[in-house]
C-alpha positions in Angstrom: -20.0 -72.1 184.9 -21.9 -73.1 188.1 -24.9 -75.5 187.8 -27.3 -73.5 190.4 -29.1 -75.6 193.1 -32.5 -74.8 194.9 -31.0 -72.2 197.5 -29.0 -69.0 197.2 -26.9 -70.0 200.1 -25.6 -73.2 198.6 -25.0 -71.3 195.1 -23.2 -68.7 197.0 -20.7 -71.3 198.5 -19.8 -71.9 194.7 -19.0 -68.6 193.5 -15.5 -66.8 193.6 -14.4 -65.1 196.4 -15.1 -61.1 196.8 -11.9 -60.5 198.8 -10.1 -57.6 197.1 -13.4 -56.1 195.7 -14.4 -52.6 196.7 -17.8 -52.5 194.6 -19.5 -53.1 191.1 -20.5 -50.5 189.1 -23.2 -50.9 186.5 -23.1 -48.8 183.4 -25.1 -48.1 180.6 -24.1 -47.9 176.9 -22.6 -44.3 177.3 -20.5 -45.4 180.5 -22.6 -43.5 183.0 -22.7 -45.4 186.4 -26.5 -46.0 187.0 -25.8 -47.8 190.2 -23.5 -49.5 192.7 -23.2 -52.5 194.8 -20.5 -51.9 197.6 -18.7 -54.7 199.7 -20.6 -54.2 202.9 -22.9 -56.3 205.1 -26.0 -57.4 203.6 -24.6 -56.6 199.9 -21.9 -59.5 199.9 -24.0 -62.1 198.2 -25.4 -59.8 195.5 -21.7 -58.5 195.0 -20.4 -62.0 194.6 -23.2 -63.0 192.0 -22.4 -60.2 190.0 -18.8 -60.5 190.1 -19.5 -64.0 188.8 -21.6 -63.0 185.8 -19.4 -60.3 185.1 -16.4 -63.2 184.7 -18.8 -65.5 182.7 -20.7 -63.3 180.4 -18.6 -59.9 180.3 -22.1 -57.9 180.4 -25.2 -57.9 181.8 -27.6 -59.3 179.3 -30.6 -61.4 179.2 -28.7 -64.7 179.3 -26.5 -63.4 182.2 -29.6 -62.0 183.9 -31.2 -65.5 183.5 -28.5 -67.2 185.0 -28.1 -64.7 187.7 -31.8 -65.6 188.8 -31.3 -69.3 188.7 -28.4 -68.5 191.3 -30.7 -66.1 193.5 -33.0 -69.3 193.7 -35.6 -68.9 196.2 -35.0 -65.3 196.8 -36.7 -64.5 193.4 -40.2 -65.6 194.6 -39.9 -63.3 197.4 -38.4 -60.3 195.2 -41.5 -60.8 192.7 -43.8 -60.7 195.7 -42.1 -57.6 197.1 -41.2 -55.3 194.3 -38.5 -52.9 195.6 -37.5 -55.1 198.4 -34.8 -56.9 196.3 -33.2 -54.4 193.7 -30.5 -56.5 192.7 -33.0 -59.2 191.7 -35.4 -56.3 190.3 -32.4 -55.7 188.2 -32.0 -59.0 186.7 -35.7 -59.6 186.0 -36.1 -56.1 184.2 -33.2 -57.3 181.8 -34.6 -60.8 181.3 -37.9 -58.7 180.4 -36.5 -56.4 177.7 -34.6 -53.7 179.7 -31.4 -52.7 178.0 -28.1 -54.7 179.1 -25.9 -53.1 181.4 -22.0 -53.1 181.6 -20.5 -54.5 185.2 -17.6 -52.9 186.4 -15.8 -54.9 189.2 -13.7 -51.9 191.3 -10.9 -53.6 193.1 -10.4 -52.1 196.6 -7.5 -49.7 197.1 -4.4 -51.2 198.8 
């Protein structure tokens, strides 16, 4: 498990590669896909973070969400000041604050 620093950029450099990942799906307790992060420009950092959380914790519960917020580092303050601007951080905050845990499914790219 990585030890987060004070900057997301430095933390991102410690995360596993997302090469070969098409997207990440978030599923509820019934298996319904609630949201997706594609492997696309502007989303790659979040994709890498959530892939890492799945590998380390298996599910997105309060412990995983708290660790994810530490990795997002300085970006959390901006997300809290601008609700809705950073939905991938908002998701973690909601779970830390008691929202239901989510499953994280890493979907490999088709070859």
